[in-house]
C-alpha positions, 0 to 999 in steps of 0.5 A, spaced: 053 813 548 057 812 554 053 808 559 059 807 564 057 809 571 061 815 574 063 815 581 059 819 586 063 825 588 063 826 595 064 834 597 066 837 604 060 837 608 060 841 615 054 837 617 059 831 618 064 835 621 059 838 626 057 830 628 064 828 629 065 834 633 059 832 638 061 825 638 068 827 640 065 832 645 061 826 648 068 822 648 072 827 652 067 829 657 067 821 659 075 822 661 076 822 668 082 827 667 077 832 665 073 832 671 079 832 675 083 838 672 076 842 672 075 840 680 082 842 681 082 848 678 076 851 681 079 849 688 085 853 686 081 859 684 076 859 690 082 858 695 085 864 692 080 868 695 082 865 702 090 866 701 089 873 698 089 876 705 096 874 707 098 878 701 104 884 703 107 890 700 107 897 699 100 898 695 093 898 699 091 891 701 085 891 697 089 892 691 094 887 693 088 882 694 084 883 688 091 883 684 093 876 687 086 873 686 086 875 678 093 873 678 092 866 681 085 865 678 088 866 671 094 862 672 090 856 674 085 857 668 091 857 664 095 851 667 089 846 668 086 848 661 093 846 658 093 840 661 086 838 659 088 841 652 094 836 651 091 830 655 084 830 652 086 831 645 092 826 645 087 821 646 083 822 640 086 819 634 089 813 638 083 811 641 079 811 635 085 806 632 085 802 638 077 801 638 078 800 630 072 805 629 076 810 625 076 804 619 068 804 620 068 812 619 073 813 614 069 807 610 063 811 609 063 818 605 067 822 610 073 825 608 079 825 612 079 833 613 072 832 615 074 827 620 080 831 623 077 837 623 071 834 627 076 831 632 079 838 633 072 842 633 070 837 639 076 838 643 075 846 642 068 845 644 071 842 651 076 848 652 070 853 650 066 850 656 072 849 660 074 856 660 067 859 660 065 854 667 072 856 670 071 863 668 064 864 671 067 862 677 073 866 677 069 872 676 064 870 681 070 870 686 073 877 684 066 880 684 064 877 691 071 879 694 070 886 691 064 887 694 066 885 701 072 889 700 068 895 698 063 895 704 069 894 709 073 899 707 067 904 706 065 902 713 071 903 716 073 910 713 067 913 715 067 909 722 074 912 723 072 919 722 066 918 726 070 916 732 075 921 731 070 926 732 067 923 738 073 924 742 073 932 740 067 935 743 069 942 742 068 942 734 062 946 731 057 942 728 058 945 721 066 943 721 063 936 724 059 935 718 064 938 713 069 932 716 064 927 715 062 929 708 070 929 706 070 922 709 064 920 705 067 922 699 074 919 701 070 912 702 066 913 695 073 914 692 076 908 695 070 904 693 071 906 686 078 905 686 077 898 688 072 897 683 077 899 678 082 894 680 077 889 680 077 890 672 072 885 669 073 888 662 080 886 663 079 879 666 074 877 660 080 880 655 085 875 658 080 869 658 079 870 651 087 870 650 087 864 654 082 860 650 086 862 644 092 859 646 089 853 649 086 852 642 093 853 639 096 848 644 090 843 642 091 844 635 099 842 636 097 836 640 092 834 634 098 835 629 103 831 633 098 825 634 097 824 626 104 821 625 106 819 633 105 812 634 105 813 642 100 816 646 106 818 651 110 821 645 105 826 644 103 828 651 111 829 652 112 833 646 106 837 646 108 839 654 115 840 651 113 845 646 108 848 651 114 850 655 118 852 649 113 857 647 113 860 653 120 861 653 120 863 646 121 871 648 127 869 652 130 865 647 129 870 642 133 875 646 138 871 647 139 870 639 137 877 637 144 880 638 148 874 635 152 876 629 153 868 627 150 865 621 147 859 626 145 864 631 141 868 626 138 862 623 136 860 630 133 866 631 129 866 625 127 858 627 124 861 634 121 867 631 117 863 625 116 856 627 115 856 635 109 860 637 110 865 642 105 862 647 107 868 652 104 873 648 097 870 650 098 871 658 095 877 660 096 876 667 102 881 668 098 886 665 092 886 669 097 885 676 101 891 673 094 895 672 095 896 665 089 898 661 088 892 656 085 895 649 081 890 645 086 892 639 091 888 643 087 882 644 085 882 637 092 882 635 093 876 639 087 873 637 090 874 629 096 871 631 093 865 634 089 864 628 095 864 624 098 859 627 092 855 628 091 855 621 098 853 619 098 847 625 091 844 622 094 845 615 100 841 617 096 836 621 091 835 615 097 833 610 100 828 615 094 825 617 093 824 609 099 821 608 098 816 614 096 809 612 090 807 616 
């Protein structure tokens, strides 16, 4: 009978992943850059309400003002969210190595996959909280602006009709009432158009797409940090990939018509290797007034989930081979 003790098998445990994620969330919220970016983004969103009054164009002023606020607000959330995703995530592994805490953690029955996934989950929680916080203020600004424009335009439309009737004494009472009724109907229709332009459903869908993009950016940054030896390298390359992802459609169109082997190879590399981050930006659709279907958002989320899975898998493979 063999009495040799068998080694204990340590299985993957989501509880340990969640514990690491919460600890990571606490760590990243202590970073000053997080609060700086959040405050700056909130100021940009709030300032959009003020600067919207300076919009000019052929469309009605209420339409242009609301579109300007939505475009500026989503842009601020996307840009500052990306800075948070890159800077905060890039410091996770270097900080653990510098403080030597990673040796203590991995010496315990903790898989490297659990550690890495926990780090990403903590960064993801930070991004979810950030987008929800900025999105709440963004929706509040749009709501307040919509209410103000609706009340102002409704009042001005009826007041204009009443002023015109006051200067015409010979109009029969029945005709006056008909004109006022038409003015009220026009004012109600104007309020309905303003509410439609606000497009709260479209804003929520755009925020969902933006969040998925930020999670993908964080995953790419984490993957780079698994083999990079410099924090600066991770931040710079992540930023370059961020801009490259937004320029992917331009590069794709450039190489699409190429008949050379090199051109076709570059087209394939750009299509499959570089994620199209521009696909997650729905601000142009909102600005153009294009209705956003949930099916389109689902396709964007599925596209992001695919690249997210691939990126985290690569991160795990790189981190597993790294000597610690």
